[in-house]
C-alpha positions in Angstrom: 10.7 -4.3 -15.4 13.3 -6.4 -16.4 15.2 -3.3 -18.2 14.6 -1.7 -14.8 16.0 -4.5 -12.9 19.3 -5.2 -14.9 20.1 -1.3 -14.5 19.9 -1.1 -11.1 23.3 -3.3 -10.4 21.7 -4.5 -7.9 22.7 -8.4 -7.2 20.1 -10.6 -7.8 19.1 -11.8 -4.5 18.5 -7.9 -3.2 15.1 -8.1 -5.3 12.3 -10.8 -4.9 10.1 -10.7 -8.1 6.4 -12.5 -8.0 5.2 -13.5 -11.9 1.5 -13.9 -11.5 0.1 -16.4 -14.8 -2.9 -14.7 -15.4 -6.2 -15.9 -15.9 -6.3 -16.2 -19.9 -3.1 -18.0 -19.8 -4.0 -20.7 -17.2 -4.5 -23.2 -19.8 -2.3 -26.5 -20.3 -1.6 -25.4 -24.2 -0.4 -21.8 -23.0 0.9 -22.6 -19.3 4.5 -23.4 -20.7 4.9 -20.5 -23.5 3.2 -17.9 -20.3 6.4 -19.1 -18.0 8.9 -18.5 -20.7 7.4 -14.5 -21.7 7.7 -13.8 -18.4 10.8 -15.0 -17.8 12.0 -13.5 -21.1 10.7 -10.0 -20.4 12.3 -10.0 -16.6 15.3 -11.5 -18.2 15.4 -13.9 -14.8 13.5 -16.9 -13.5 10.8 -14.6 -10.9 11.6 -15.9 -7.1 7.9 -17.5 -7.0 5.0 -17.9 -10.2 1.5 -18.0 -9.0 -1.5 -19.0 -10.9 -3.6 -15.5 -10.5 -7.0 -17.3 -10.0 -8.4 -20.7 -9.4 -9.7 -21.4 -12.9 -12.1 -24.0 -12.3 -11.1 -26.6 -15.5 -7.5 -26.8 -16.3 -6.7 -26.1 -12.3 -4.9 -29.3 -11.3 -3.4 -30.3 -14.7 -2.2 -26.5 -14.7 -0.5 -26.8 -11.5 1.2 -30.5 -12.2 2.7 -28.5 -15.3 4.1 -25.7 -12.7 5.3 -28.5 -10.6 7.2 -30.2 -13.3 8.8 -27.1 -14.2 9.8 -26.6 -10.9 11.0 -30.1 -10.7 13.2 -29.6 -13.6 14.5 -25.9 -12.2 12.7 -23.6 -14.9 11.1 -22.1 -11.8 12.3 -21.0 -8.5 9.1 -21.5 -6.3 5.3 -21.8 -7.5 2.6 -20.3 -5.5 -1.1 -19.8 -6.1 -3.1 -16.6 -5.8 -7.1 -15.9 -4.4 -7.0 -19.6 -4.0 -9.9 -20.0 -1.2 -10.0 -22.6 1.6 -11.7 -25.0 -0.8 -9.3 -24.5 -3.3 -6.1 -24.9 -1.2 -7.7 -28.2 0.3 -7.9 -29.3 -3.2 -4.3 -28.9 -4.1 -3.0 -29.5 -0.6 -5.2 -33.1 -0.4 -3.0 -34.5 -3.7 -0.5 -31.9 -4.5 2.7 -33.3 -4.1 4.4 -30.0 -4.3 2.6 -27.6 -1.5 2.4 -23.8 -3.1 4.8 -22.2 -2.0 2.6 -18.8 -1.4 -0.8 -17.9 -1.8 -1.1 -14.6 -2.5 -5.1 -13.1 -1.7 -6.4 -9.8 -0.6 -5.8 -9.5 3.4 -7.2 -6.2 5.0 -8.3 -4.4 8.3 -11.9 -4.8 6.5 -11.3 -8.7 4.8 -9.2 -11.2 7.3 -9.7 -14.0 5.4 -8.9 -16.2 8.8 -10.0 -19.7 7.5 -7.5 -19.3 4.5 -4.7 -18.2 6.3 -5.4 -20.8 9.0 -5.3 -23.5 6.4 -2.2 -21.7 4.3 -0.4 -21.6 8.0 -1.5 -25.5 8.6 -0.2 -26.2 5.1 3.1 -23.8 5.2 1.8 -21.8 2.6 3.2 -18.3 3.1 0.6 -15.5 2.7 1.0 -13.0 0.6 -1.6 -9.8 1.1 -1.5 -8.9 -2.6 -4.0 -5.7 -2.6 -4.2 -2.3 -1.4 -7.0 -2.0 1.3 -10.3 -2.2 -0.3 -9.1 -1.3 -3.7 -7.8 2.2 -2.6 -11.4 2.6 -1.8 -11.1 3.0 2.6 -7.4 4.4 2.6 -8.2 7.3 4.5 -10.1 5.1 7.3 -8.5 5.4 10.6 -7.8 1.3 10.6 
């Protein structure tokens, strides 16, 4: 992707890039290397770097590491993905830095109103991240 972006000739602000931190890398001893690998592969700092899943154990520690990197200017913005209301409340209650985005499934068949309402109240943008029902209902009239 980094090569394609570079070859496009488009200015940096013309392409918004989100690079997720995958589940195997949501650990304190892997998070900085994961971010560095994404930056190297993209040849740019992603506009948003969300945690892919609310992995239980290192969640707060990993979020703290991301906040440090964002404050240091190593990341433009940080976010989360697939966080439900309870996970968001946990981060928002003492985060010190609100996730820029919660990338989650929102379809005509899965509204997640409580998650979207909590995001709106907390200043967290919602980004839908899945084709409707993972492609199983693409021919549905909705």
